[in-house]
C-alpha positions as CSV (number, residue, x, y, z in Angstrom):
1,X,71.5,75.4,74.2
2,X,71.4,75.6,78.0
3,X,74.8,73.8,78.2
4,X,76.3,76.3,75.8
5,X,75.0,79.2,77.9
6,X,76.4,77.6,81.1
7,X,79.7,77.1,79.3
8,X,79.9,80.8,78.3
9,X,79.0,81.8,81.9
10,X,81.7,79.5,83.3
11,X,84.3,80.9,80.8
12,X,83.6,84.5,81.8
13,X,83.6,83.7,85.5
14,X,86.9,81.9,85.2
15,X,88.4,84.7,83.1
16,X,87.3,87.3,85.7
17,X,88.7,85.3,88.5
18,X,92.1,84.7,86.7
19,X,92.3,88.4,85.7
20,X,91.4,89.5,89.3
21,X,94.1,87.3,90.8
22,X,96.7,88.5,88.3
23,X,95.9,92.2,89.1
24,X,95.8,91.6,92.8
25,X,99.1,89.6,93.0
26,X,100.8,92.0,90.6
27,X,99.7,95.0,92.6
28,X,100.9,93.5,95.9
29,X,104.3,92.7,94.3
30,X,104.4,96.2,92.8
31,X,103.7,97.7,96.2
32,X,106.4,95.6,97.9
33,X,109.0,96.6,95.4
34,X,107.9,100.2,95.2
35,X,109.1,100.5,98.8
36,X,112.4,99.1,97.7
37,X,112.6,101.4,94.7
38,X,111.8,104.4,96.9
39,X,114.6,103.6,99.3
40,X,117.1,103.0,96.5
41,X,116.1,106.2,94.6
42,X,116.2,108.4,97.7
43,X,119.5,106.8,98.7
44,X,121.0,107.8,95.3
45,X,119.6,111.3,95.7
46,X,121.1,111.6,99.2
47,X,124.4,109.8,98.4
48,X,123.5,106.7,100.3
49,X,123.4,103.0,99.4
50,X,119.8,102.2,100.3
51,X,118.9,98.5,101.0
52,X,121.9,96.3,100.1
53,X,122.2,93.5,102.7
54,X,119.2,91.2,102.5
55,X,119.6,89.3,99.2
56,X,121.5,90.4,96.1
57,X,121.4,94.2,95.9
58,X,118.9,94.2,98.8
59,X,116.2,92.7,96.6
60,X,114.8,90.6,99.4
61,X,114.4,93.5,101.8
62,X,110.6,94.0,101.1
63,X,110.0,90.3,101.8
64,X,112.0,90.5,105.1
65,X,109.9,93.6,106.1
66,X,106.7,91.8,105.3
67,X,107.7,88.8,107.4
68,X,108.6,91.1,110.3
69,X,105.3,92.9,110.2
70,X,103.3,89.6,109.9
71,X,105.1,88.1,112.9
72,X,104.6,91.0,115.3
73,X,101.8,91.1,117.8
74,X,98.8,93.3,117.0
75,X,98.2,95.5,120.0
76,X,94.7,97.1,120.4
77,X,94.3,99.8,123.0
78,X,92.0,99.0,125.9
79,X,89.6,101.9,125.3
80,X,89.6,101.5,121.5
81,X,86.5,100.4,119.7
82,X,87.8,97.0,118.5
83,X,85.5,96.3,115.5
84,X,85.9,99.8,114.0
85,X,89.6,99.8,114.9
86,X,90.2,96.6,112.9
87,X,87.9,97.5,110.0
88,X,89.5,100.8,109.2
89,X,92.8,99.5,107.7
90,X,90.9,96.8,105.9
91,X,88.6,99.3,104.3
92,X,91.4,101.5,103.1
93,X,93.4,98.6,101.7
94,X,90.3,97.1,100.0
95,X,89.4,100.5,98.4
96,X,92.9,100.7,96.9
97,X,92.3,97.2,95.3
98,X,88.8,97.4,94.0
99,X,89.4,100.7,92.0
100,X,91.6,98.7,89.6
101,X,88.7,96.9,88.0
102,X,88.1,99.9,85.6
103,X,91.8,100.7,84.8
104,X,92.6,99.8,81.2
105,X,96.2,98.3,81.0
106,X,95.9,97.9,77.2
107,X,93.3,97.8,74.5
108,X,90.4,95.7,75.9
109,X,92.7,94.7,78.9
110,X,90.3,95.8,81.6
111,X,88.2,93.9,84.1
112,X,85.1,96.0,83.8
113,X,84.8,98.3,80.8
114,X,82.0,100.4,82.1
115,X,80.8,103.7,80.5
116,X,81.1,105.6,83.8
117,X,84.6,104.4,84.8
118,X,85.9,107.8,85.8
119,X,83.0,108.4,88.1
120,X,83.6,105.0,89.7
121,X,87.2,105.9,90.3
122,X,86.3,109.2,91.8
123,X,83.7,107.6,94.1
124,X,86.2,105.0,95.3
125,X,88.9,107.5,95.9
126,X,86.5,109.7,97.9
127,X,85.5,106.8,100.2
128,X,89.0,106.6,101.5
129,X,88.1,109.4,103.9
130,X,85.9,107.0,105.8
131,X,88.7,104.6,106.6
132,X,90.9,107.5,107.9
133,X,88.2,109.0,110.1
134,X,87.2,105.5,111.4
135,X,90.9,104.8,112.3
136,X,91.3,108.1,114.2
137,X,88.0,107.8,116.1
138,X,88.2,104.1,117.0
139,X,91.7,104.6,118.5
140,X,90.3,106.7,121.3
141,X,93.4,108.9,121.1
142,X,93.5,112.7,120.7
143,X,96.6,112.5,118.6
144,X,95.0,109.9,116.3
145,X,91.7,111.8,116.0
146,X,93.5,115.1,115.3
147,X,95.5,113.4,112.6
148,X,92.3,111.9,111.1
149,X,90.6,115.3,110.9
150,X,93.7,116.8,109.3
151,X,93.9,114.0,106.8
152,X,90.2,114.1,106.0
153,X,90.1,117.8,105.4
154,X,93.2,117.6,103.2
155,X,91.7,114.8,101.1
156,X,88.4,116.5,100.7
157,X,90.0,119.8,99.8
158,X,92.0,118.5,97.0
159,X,89.3,116.2,95.6
160,X,87.3,119.3,94.6
161,X,90.2,120.5,92.4
162,X,90.7,117.0,91.0
163,X,87.0,116.7,90.1
164,X,87.2,120.0,88.1
165,X,90.4,118.9,86.4
166,X,88.7,115.6,85.3
167,X,85.8,117.7,83.9
168,X,88.4,119.5,81.7
169,X,89.6,116.1,80.4
170,X,86.0,114.9,79.8
171,X,85.1,118.0,77.8
172,X,88.0,117.2,75.5
173,X,87.4,113.5,75.3
174,X,83.6,113.5,75.3
175,X,83.3,110.2,77.3
176,X,83.4,108.8,80.8
177,X,84.7,105.5,79.6
178,X,88.5,105.2,80.4
179,X,89.3,103.3,77.2
180,X,87.5,105.9,75.1
181,X,89.3,108.7,77.0
182,X,92.7,107.2,76.0
183,X,91.6,106.7,72.4
184,X,89.8,110.0,72.0
185,X,91.4,112.1,69.3
186,X,92.9,115.3,70.7
187,X,94.3,118.2,68.6
188,X,97.7,119.4,69.7
189,X,96.3,122.6,71.0
190,X,94.0,120.8,73.4
191,X,97.0,118.9,74.8
192,X,98.7,122.2,75.4
193,X,95.5,123.4,77.0
194,X,95.4,120.4,79.4
195,X,99.1,120.5,80.3
196,X,98.7,123.0,83.3
197,X,95.9,120.8,84.5
198,X,98.2,117.8,84.4
199,X,100.7,119.7,86.7
200,X,97.9,120.7,89.1
201,X,96.6,117.1,89.1
202,X,100.0,115.8,89.9
203,X,100.3,118.1,92.9
204,X,96.8,117.2,94.0
205,X,97.4,113.5,94.0
206,X,100.4,114.1,96.2
207,X,98.1,115.7,98.7
208,X,95.3,113.1,98.1
209,X,97.7,110.3,99.0
210,X,99.2,112.2,102.0
211,X,102.7,112.1,100.5
212,X,105.5,114.6,101.0
213,X,105.5,117.6,100.9
214,X,101.9,117.2,102.0
215,X,102.3,114.5,104.7
216,X,100.5,116.6,107.2
217,X,98.6,113.7,109.0
218,X,102.0,112.7,110.4
219,X,104.2,115.1,112.4
220,X,106.7,113.9,115.0
221,X,106.7,117.3,116.7
222,X,102.9,117.8,116.6
223,X,100.8,114.7,116.4
224,X,103.3,111.9,116.2
225,X,102.1,109.2,113.8
226,X,98.7,110.8,112.9
227,X,95.6,108.7,112.6
228,X,97.6,105.4,112.6
229,X,99.7,106.2,115.7
230,X,97.9,103.4,117.8
231,X,98.3,100.7,115.1
232,X,101.0,98.1,115.0
233,X,102.0,94.9,113.1
234,X,99.7,93.8,110.4
235,X,97.1,96.5,110.9
236,X,99.8,99.1,110.4
237,X,101.1,97.2,107.4
238,X,97.6,97.4,105.8
239,X,97.7,101.2,106.1
240,X,101.2,101.2,104.7
241,X,100.2,98.9,101.8
242,X,97.1,101.0,101.1
243,X,99.2,104.2,100.9
244,X,101.6,102.8,98.3
245,X,98.7,101.1,96.4
246,X,97.0,104.4,96.2
247,X,100.2,106.0,94.9
248,X,100.2,103.4,92.0
249,X,96.5,103.9,91.5
250,X,96.7,107.7,91.2
251,X,99.7,107.4,88.9
252,X,97.6,105.0,86.7
253,X,94.7,107.5,86.6
254,X,97.1,110.4,85.7
255,X,98.6,108.2,82.9
256,X,95.1,107.3,81.6
257,X,93.8,110.9,81.6
258,X,96.8,112.8,80.4
259,X,99.6,110.7,79.1
260,X,97.9,108.5,76.6
261,X,97.5,105.3,78.6
262,X,98.9,102.4,76.8
263,X,99.6,104.3,73.5
264,X,103.2,105.2,72.5
265,X,104.5,108.5,73.9
266,X,104.0,111.6,71.8
267,X,102.1,109.6,69.2
268,X,105.3,108.1,67.7
269,X,103.8,105.5,65.4
270,X,107.2,103.6,64.9
271,X,107.1,102.7,68.6
272,X,103.7,101.0,68.3
273,X,105.4,97.5,68.0
274,X,106.0,97.7,71.8
275,X,103.1,96.1,73.7
276,X,100.7,98.7,75.2
277,X,101.0,97.3,78.7
278,X,104.8,98.0,78.6
279,X,104.1,101.6,77.7
280,X,101.5,101.8,80.4
281,X,103.9,100.4,83.0
282,X,106.7,102.7,82.0
283,X,104.5,105.8,82.3
284,X,103.2,104.7,85.7
285,X,106.8,104.2,86.8
286,X,107.6,107.8,85.7
287,X,104.7,109.1,87.8
288,X,105.9,107.1,90.8
289,X,109.4,108.5,90.3
290,X,107.8,112.0,90.6
291,X,106.3,110.9,93.9
292,X,109.7,109.8,95.2
293,X,111.5,112.9,93.7
294,X,109.1,115.2,95.5
295,X,109.6,113.4,98.8
296,X,113.4,113.6,98.5
297,X,113.5,117.2,97.3
298,X,110.7,119.4,98.7
299,X,110.4,120.7,102.3
300,X,107.2,119.9,104.2
301,X,104.3,122.4,104.0
302,X,102.6,123.9,107.0
303,X,98.9,123.0,107.4
304,X,97.7,126.5,106.7
305,X,99.8,126.6,103.5
306,X,98.3,123.3,102.4
307,X,94.7,124.6,102.9
308,X,95.5,127.9,101.3
309,X,97.0,126.2,98.2
310,X,93.9,124.0,97.8
311,X,91.1,126.5,98.4
312,X,92.6,129.8,97.3
313,X,94.8,128.8,94.4
314,X,93.8,125.4,92.9
315,X,90.0,125.8,93.2
316,X,89.7,129.2,91.5
317,X,92.3,128.1,88.9
318,X,90.5,124.9,87.9
319,X,87.1,126.6,87.9
320,X,88.5,129.2,85.4
321,X,90.1,126.5,83.4
322,X,86.9,124.5,83.0
323,X,85.1,127.6,81.7
324,X,88.0,128.5,79.4
325,X,88.3,124.9,78.1
326,X,84.6,124.7,77.3
327,X,84.7,128.2,75.7
328,X,87.6,127.4,73.4
329,X,86.2,124.0,72.4
330,X,82.9,125.8,71.4
331,X,84.7,128.7,69.7
332,X,86.8,126.4,67.5
333,X,83.9,123.9,66.9
334,X,86.1,121.2,68.5
335,X,83.6,119.7,70.9
336,X,83.6,115.8,70.7
337,X,81.3,114.8,67.9
338,X,81.2,118.2,66.3
339,X,84.7,118.4,64.8
340,X,85.0,119.6,61.2
341,X,87.3,117.8,58.8
342,X,90.4,119.9,59.6
343,X,90.2,119.4,63.3
344,X,89.4,115.7,62.9
345,X,92.4,115.2,60.7
346,X,94.7,117.1,63.1
347,X,93.4,115.3,66.1
348,X,94.1,111.8,64.7
349,X,97.5,112.7,63.3
350,X,99.3,111.5,66.4
351,X,97.6,108.2,66.8
352,X,99.4,105.1,65.4
353,X,97.8,103.5,62.3
354,X,96.9,100.2,64.1
355,X,95.0,102.2,66.8
356,X,93.2,104.1,64.1
357,X,92.1,100.9,62.5
358,X,90.7,99.6,65.9
359,X,88.8,102.9,66.3
């Protein structure tokens, strides 16, 4: 009996290690080639070629950039706090990796299927502020510290709205488990109700990841490179990798909460033969295209405009939407677990038959 238990434990440990390595290596490759895709897409939007010299169609450009950053010397300022200075980029990059343990790529394709997965994600994304503030303070530079304060206030401001948006989704889904959120039956009218929150969430994750038009921590005419102005070589590369990994993570969260995760788009049952992980990857790619599209199209906000949008527009709007969502769900007796037959039939109409059977 003991040997059987040990065998089971060994199997699960090996499975966890293999899955973790697949996710980590896949994410690093995705980050590398997201930089390539961004340069190519922005080049097409601006009538340029983009990367085209290193390798066929420039496909080896991310590898060349990585070799260049690895081979450069890491310079630490004399007055910097060395330990905190080196820990800050490691923390930011590590946070962007460990959040993936609760992201479901397909039915039961998740490393840790915990019942409070959305709270775990929100906690991990909130901790990114620590790495930013540590980087700004440890550099012992006024420019870096000012950039860290701007970035921290920006991230905290938009996390409040993001939290309220997630509450709206939880009211409709009735669960904190990410797999159950994807599979939760949603009547068509609740999807229409959540659509404005999807738009606000998309704008908020642009601000959360410090992406254009909300790239306020960096400003060549004001505070140069922001909180990472004193970083170079591999320490700078970790910030760079962390930013792009966070873009992919936030896109995956948006897909899981609003776009049906691994399910076929618009509940089209005849498309259910396509593996769920393919649909998940395509939806994440669409969200990443929105990131790039916004950077290539929209002018940069001023800092006061950024704060005004977060506190005076998004916060009141999301508060009102939480109350309205709860009120409508109670009025129409559509709270999770309390649906009558009509609503239950309507809510499952868009889910493919094979998914219904699994439920």
